[in-house]
C-alpha positions, 0 to 999 in steps of 0.5 A: 107391555110394561106396567105404568107405575103410580098410574092413579096418581099420574091420572089425578095430576093430569085431570087436575091440571096442576103442573108437576113443578107446583106439586113438587113445590108443595111436597117440598122437593125438586121437580126432578125428585118428583119424576124419580118418585113416579118411576117406582111404585109409591107406598099407599101412604106416600100416594095419599100424601101426593093425591092430597097435595094435588087436591089442595092445589087444584081446589078440589 
């Protein structure tokens, strides 16, 4: 069984209901670039930045 990269971030995004394109827009990147980011494990700093953006968009 293969390991899922960035599982915590993906689950947070799913739970929030924020569309991928809105998150990408908030991060200043294209949606395709966001998908590429999810393919390899992000650094702790990058994960924190993405999760913070998710929370801001979802109003948490």
